[in-house]
C-alpha positions in Angstrom: 1.9 9.8 -15.4 -0.8 10.3 -17.9 -2.9 7.6 -16.2 -2.6 9.6 -12.9 -3.8 12.8 -14.7 -6.7 10.9 -16.2 -7.8 9.4 -12.8 -7.5 12.8 -11.1 -9.5 14.5 -14.0 -12.3 12.0 -13.4 -12.4 13.0 -9.7 -11.0 9.9 -8.1 -9.0 10.1 -4.9 -7.0 6.9 -5.3 -4.9 5.4 -8.1 -4.6 1.6 -7.8 -1.6 -0.4 -9.1 -1.6 -4.2 -9.7 1.6 -5.9 -8.6 4.6 -4.0 -10.0 7.2 -6.6 -9.1 9.4 -8.8 -11.2 7.3 -11.6 -12.9 8.4 -15.3 -12.9 9.2 -17.3 -16.0 8.7 -20.8 -14.8 5.2 -21.9 -15.9 4.5 -18.3 -17.1 1.0 -17.9 -18.5 0.3 -16.7 -22.0 -2.7 -14.6 -23.3 -6.1 -15.6 -21.9 -4.6 -17.9 -19.3 -3.0 -20.2 -21.8 -0.4 -22.6 -20.5 2.1 -21.6 -23.3 3.8 -18.2 -23.2 5.7 -16.7 -26.0 9.1 -15.0 -25.6 7.4 -11.6 -25.6 4.5 -12.4 -23.3 4.9 -10.6 -20.0 3.2 -13.2 -17.8 0.8 -12.4 -15.0 1.8 -9.6 -12.6 0.4 -11.8 -9.8 3.1 -14.4 -10.4 5.5 -12.4 -8.3 9.2 -13.0 -8.2 12.2 -13.7 -10.5 16.0 -13.6 -10.2 15.5 -9.8 -10.3 13.7 -9.9 -7.0 10.5 -10.4 -5.2 7.9 -8.4 -3.3 10.5 -5.8 -2.4 11.6 -5.1 -6.0 10.2 -3.3 -9.1 9.9 -4.9 -12.5 12.9 -3.7 -14.5 10.6 -2.7 -17.4 8.7 -0.3 -15.1 11.8 1.5 -13.8 13.5 2.1 -10.5 12.5 3.1 -7.0 13.5 6.6 -8.0 10.9 6.4 -10.8 8.3 5.1 -8.4 9.0 7.9 -6.0 8.4 10.4 -8.8 5.2 8.6 -9.7 4.0 8.8 -6.1 5.0 12.5 -5.8 3.0 13.3 -8.9 0.0 11.4 -7.6 0.1 13.3 -4.3 0.4 16.6 -6.2 -2.8 15.7 -7.9 -4.5 14.9 -4.6 -4.4 11.1 -5.3 -3.4 8.5 -2.8 -1.6 5.4 -4.2 -2.9 1.9 -3.6 -0.6 -1.0 -4.3 -1.6 -4.7 -4.6 -0.3 -6.9 -1.8 -0.5 -10.4 -3.2 1.1 -12.8 -0.8 2.1 -15.5 -3.2 5.1 -16.3 -5.3 6.1 -17.6 -8.7 8.4 -20.6 -8.7 11.3 -18.2 -9.4 10.7 -16.0 -6.3 13.8 -15.7 -4.1 11.6 -17.0 -1.2 11.3 -20.4 -2.8 15.0 -21.0 -2.5 15.7 -19.1 0.7 12.6 -20.1 2.6 11.1 -23.3 1.2 9.3 -23.8 4.5 7.0 -21.0 3.6 5.3 -23.2 1.0 3.3 -26.4 0.9 5.3 -29.4 -0.2 3.7 -32.5 -1.8 4.6 -36.0 -0.9 6.9 -36.2 -4.0 8.8 -33.1 -2.7 7.4 -30.7 -5.2 5.8 -27.4 -4.1 2.0 -27.2 -4.6 0.8 -24.5 -7.0 -2.4 -22.5 -6.3 -5.9 -23.7 -7.1 -9.3 -22.2 -6.7 -11.5 -24.8 -8.5 -12.1 -24.7 -11.4 -9.3 -22.2 -11.7 -5.6 -23.4 -11.6 -2.7 -21.1 -11.2 0.3 -23.2 -12.3 2.5 -20.1 -12.2 1.8 -19.3 -8.5 2.8 -20.9 -5.2 0.6 -20.0 -2.3 2.2 -19.3 1.1 1.9 -21.6 4.1 1.9 -20.0 7.5 2.0 -23.4 9.4 5.8 -24.1 9.4 7.4 -20.7 10.2 4.6 -18.3 11.1 6.7 -15.7 12.8 9.4 -15.7 10.2 6.9 -15.3 7.4 4.8 -12.7 9.3 7.8 -10.5 10.0 9.0 -10.7 6.3 5.6 -9.5 5.1 5.7 -6.7 7.7 9.1 -5.7 6.3 7.8 -5.6 2.8 4.8 -3.5 3.8 6.9 -1.0 5.7 9.2 -0.7 2.7 6.4 0.4 0.4 4.9 2.7 3.0 8.3 4.4 3.1 8.0 5.0 -0.6 4.6 6.7 -0.3 2.1 3.9 -0.6 -1.1 4.9 1.3 -3.3 1.8 0.7 -2.8 -1.9 0.2 -5.3 -3.8 -1.9 -4.7 -7.3 -0.4 -5.3 -10.1 -2.8 -7.2 -13.1 -1.5 -6.7 -12.4 2.2 -9.2 -15.1 3.1 -6.6 -17.7 2.2 -4.3 -16.5 5.0 -5.0 -16.9 8.8 -7.0 -14.2 10.5 -4.5 -13.9 13.4 -1.9 -12.9 10.8 -4.0 -10.0 9.5 -4.9 -8.8 13.0 -1.2 -8.9 14.0 0.1 -7.2 10.7 -2.5 -4.4 10.6 -2.1 -3.6 14.3 1.7 -3.4 13.9 1.5 -1.2 10.8 -1.1 1.1 12.5 1.2 1.7 15.5 3.6 3.6 13.2 1.4 4.5 10.3 -2.2 5.0 11.5 -3.4 6.4 8.2 -2.5 3.3 6.2 -5.5 1.5 4.8 -5.9 -2.2 4.0 -8.6 -3.2 1.5 -9.6 -6.9 1.6 -10.1 -8.3 -1.9 -12.0 -11.3 -0.7 -14.9 -13.0 -2.5 -15.8 -15.8 -0.1 -18.4 -16.7 2.5 -20.0 -13.8 4.5 -18.6 -15.0 7.8 -15.0 -14.8 6.6 -15.5 -11.5 4.8 -16.9 -10.0 8.1 -14.1 -11.8 10.0 -11.5 -10.0 7.9 -13.2 -6.6 8.6 -13.2 -7.4 12.4 -9.5 -8.3 12.2 -8.7 -4.8 11.0 -9.3 -4.3 7.3 -10.7 -0.9 6.9 -12.3 -1.6 3.5 -13.6 -4.8 1.8 -14.6 -5.9 -1.7 -18.2 -7.0 -1.7 -20.9 -9.0 -3.4 -22.1 -5.8 -5.1 -20.8 -7.0 -8.5 -23.3 -9.8 -8.6 -26.3 -8.0 -7.2 -28.1 -6.8 -10.3 -31.9 -7.2 -10.0 -34.1 -4.8 -8.0 -34.7 -7.4 -5.3 -31.0 -8.3 -5.0 -29.9 -4.7 -4.9 -32.5 -3.6 -2.3 -31.7 -6.6 0.0 -28.0 -6.0 -0.3 -28.1 -2.3 0.3 -30.1 -2.9 3.5 -27.6 -5.5 4.6 -24.4 -3.4 4.1 -25.8 -0.1 5.4 -27.5 -1.5 8.5 -26.8 -5.1 9.3 -23.0 -5.4 8.9 -22.0 -1.7 8.9 -20.5 -1.8 12.4 -17.4 -3.4 11.1 -17.7 -4.2 7.4 -17.1 -1.2 5.1 -17.8 -2.2 1.4 -16.0 -0.8 -1.5 -18.3 -1.0 -4.5 -16.0 -1.8 -7.3 -17.9 -2.1 -10.6 -15.5 -4.5 -12.1 -12.1 -6.1 -11.4 -9.4 -7.5 -13.7 -11.0 -10.9 -13.7 -14.7 -10.2 -13.0 -16.9 -9.3 -16.0 -20.5 -10.1 -15.1 -23.2 -11.1 -17.6 -25.0 -7.8 -16.8 -22.1 -5.9 -18.3 -21.5 -8.4 -21.1 -25.0 -8.0 -22.5 -26.4 -4.8 -21.0 -24.8 -2.4 -23.4 -23.6 1.1 -22.5 -26.6 1.6 -20.2 -25.4 -1.2 -18.0 -22.1 0.6 -17.3 -24.0 3.8 -16.4 -26.4 1.9 -14.1 -23.6 0.1 -12.2 -21.6 3.3 -11.9 -24.5 5.3 -10.6 -25.4 2.6 -8.1 -21.9 2.2 -6.8 -21.0 5.9 -6.5 -24.2 6.8 -4.6 -25.0 3.7 -2.5 -21.5 3.3 -0.9 -19.1 6.0 0.3 -16.4 3.8 -1.4 -16.3 2.8 -5.0 -13.9 2.2 -7.8 -13.5 1.2 -11.5 -10.8 -0.9 -13.1 -9.1 0.3 -16.3 -11.2 -0.3 -19.4 -14.6 0.2 -17.7 -15.0 3.7 -19.1 -14.5 2.3 -22.6 -17.4 -0.1 -22.2 -15.2 -3.2 -22.5 -17.6 -6.2 -22.4 -16.3 -9.1 -24.4 -15.8 -12.2 -22.1 -13.5 -15.1 -22.6 -15.6 -18.1 -23.6 -16.6 -20.2 -20.7 -15.4 -17.6 -18.1 -16.8 -14.6 -16.3 -13.7 -12.5 -17.2 -12.4 -10.3 -19.9 -11.2 -11.6 -23.2 -7.6 -10.6 -23.8 -7.4 -10.0 -20.1 -4.5 -7.8 -19.0 -3.7 -10.2 -16.2 -1.7 -12.0 -19.0 -0.9 -9.4 -21.7 -0.4 -5.7 -22.3 -3.5 -3.7 -23.2 -2.8 -0.4 -24.8 -6.0 1.8 -24.9 -6.9 5.0 -26.6 -8.6 6.8 -23.7 -8.3 10.3 -25.0 -9.6 9.3 -28.5 -12.6 7.6 -27.0 -13.6 10.7 -25.2 -13.2 12.8 -28.3 -15.4 10.3 -30.3 -18.0 10.3 -27.6 -17.3 6.6 -26.9 -16.2 7.0 -23.3 -18.0 6.9 -19.9 -15.4 9.2 -18.4 -17.5 12.4 -18.6 -20.3 10.5 -16.8 -18.0 9.1 -14.1 -16.5 12.6 -13.7 -20.0 14.0 -13.0 -20.7 11.2 -10.5 -17.6 12.1 -8.6 -18.4 15.8 -8.6 -21.8 15.0 -7.1 -20.1 12.8 -4.4 -17.8 15.7 -3.4 -20.6 18.2 -3.4 -23.0 16.2 -1.3 -21.9 14.9 2.2 -24.9 12.7 2.5 -23.2 10.3 -0.1 -20.2 10.0 2.2 -22.0 8.0 4.8 -22.9 4.3 4.8 -25.5 3.9 7.5 -27.8 6.7 6.4 -29.3 4.8 3.4 -33.1 4.2 3.2 -34.6 2.1 0.5 -37.7 3.7 -0.9 -40.7 1.9 -2.5 -41.4 1.8 -6.2 -44.2 0.2 -8.3 -42.0 -1.3 -11.0 -40.0 -4.5 -10.8 -36.9 -2.9 -12.3 -36.7 0.5 -10.7 -34.7 0.9 -7.5 -35.0 4.0 -5.3 -33.1 5.0 -2.1 -32.3 8.1 -0.2 -29.4 9.4 1.9 -29.6 12.4 4.2 -27.1 14.1 6.5 -26.9 17.3 8.5 -23.6 19.2 8.4 -22.3 22.5 9.7 -21.5 25.1 7.2 -20.5 28.7 8.1 -21.8 28.2 11.6 -25.2 26.9 10.5 -26.6 23.4 10.2 -27.3 22.5 6.6 -29.4 19.4 5.6 -28.3 17.5 2.6 -30.6 14.9 1.1 -30.1 12.9 -2.1 -32.7 10.6 -3.7 -31.5 8.1 -6.3 -33.9 6.4 -8.7 -32.4 3.9 -11.2 -33.8 1.7 -14.0 -31.9 -1.6 -13.8 -33.5 -2.8 -17.1 -30.9 -1.8 -19.6 -33.1 -2.7 -22.6 -36.4 -1.1 -21.9 -38.0 2.2 -20.7 -39.6 1.8 -17.4 -42.3 3.8 -15.6 -43.2 3.8 -12.0 -44.5 5.6 -9.0 -41.9 6.3 -6.3 -43.4 6.3 -2.8 -41.3 8.2 -0.4 -41.1 7.9 3.4 -41.0 11.6 4.1 -39.8 11.1 7.7 -36.5 9.6 6.3 -35.8 12.7 4.2 -35.1 15.1 7.1 -37.5 17.7 5.8 -38.4 20.8 7.8 -41.6 22.9 7.5 -39.8 25.6 5.5 -38.8 23.0 2.9 -42.3 22.6 1.6 -44.2 24.6 -0.9 -47.7 25.9 -0.2 -49.2 22.9 -1.9 -47.3 20.5 0.3 -44.7 19.6 -2.4 -40.9 20.2 -2.3 -38.4 20.9 -5.1 -35.9 18.3 -6.3 -33.1 19.1 -8.7 -31.7 16.4 -10.9 -28.0 16.5 -10.6 -27.4 14.6 -13.8 -29.9 16.3 -16.3 -30.3 19.7 -14.6 -34.1 19.3 -14.6 -36.3 20.2 -11.5 -39.6 18.9 -10.4 -42.0 19.3 -7.5 -42.1 16.0 -5.5 -44.2 14.7 -2.7 -45.2 11.4 -1.1 -45.8 9.7 -4.5 -44.0 10.7 -7.7 -44.1 9.5 -11.3 -40.8 8.6 -13.0 -40.0 7.4 -16.5 -36.5 6.3 -17.2 -35.2 5.4 -20.7 -31.9 3.5 -20.4 -30.8 4.7 -23.9 -31.1 8.3 -22.7 -30.4 8.3 -19.0 -31.2 5.4 -16.7 -30.9 7.3 -13.4 -32.2 10.3 -11.5 -29.9 11.6 -8.8 -32.1 14.2 -7.1 -31.1 16.8 -4.5 -33.9 18.2 -2.3 -33.8 22.0 -2.5 -33.9 23.5 1.0 -35.1 26.7 2.6 -38.0 27.2 0.2 -40.1 30.2 1.3 
């Protein structure tokens, strides 16, 4: 329950749960993906299934369905929706393996093939095969999904959906939406663009994206233009800043400023964003030879002192809280297609704007936010930001007598007069981003 309180206090709308099902023991992984697990090692939550049950069961250490219902009720009381991982795979101990062996791929020697994503090997996981009994398997998954919806799950974060046939997702999501139109499916797919867009067109309302690996000014500008204008008719990106097994070099070596930069980018460039536990504590140590966290909680328990970190000033939680406050206060940040990349004279400074007109108390109100971010986490950068004034939805009354207009920095509280070209200086050790709101109705 404390985790829910913490997520709500930071201003998030969704609490995401990795798989909460029983974990297999056969080929159980140990810490850091080791092939040997000790008697106390919990194994990977994604190795679903044991004699205690499969996708329709809760791990005994986590409690009962009654406990889960109480968890969901508390989340909803806090204004949080609950997202549950839907990982369509099984441990060798899953009841499906004995009851429905046709749902898996059998090698020539009669053994079941475990999952591989070269160079990664998942000896503790059997992938599903939809070729032999597609209707039987599809209806079983539909049963499982409906079960969790009946217990209050609002969103399914679908693990590796690109390894299952598109027809299945189109069928499943359509069937679910007939009875539960508010249920959301999020595609956790890092694969070729055509497949990621295909999943969106098959019905996924949200998608993971390449945002995690777009770190330079050129990469960021190109990607923001793509997702806001080229693919936005179907593809709705969720800008997660990290995942359980993705820790980019930018975060590994960028220091605390890198965590601020990525959070500011994600929360303002996309209407959808998220953080995985540990991000607010600046966790950045990678497992040697891998782009993932050392002591990854995919394979072991990770107790953390979140409250103590805040008290010591060692947490990004206050900054994340402010970003979410800004998102709620400014409807322009809730749209995807209204983003305009603005020009800057520095190779590390990114600038973009979002604008939207909304009705408030019977009157039209214009909301425009300009974001300027220094992506160089090790050096102060200076630049001129050249604005396309037509993209800012300015009216004559918004300008001062000298042709300028006021912008208020929603992070620092400072205010400046801006115009077509504007000087900025961003020190990553102090604050790497300006999030500026154009002050309206200046007389």
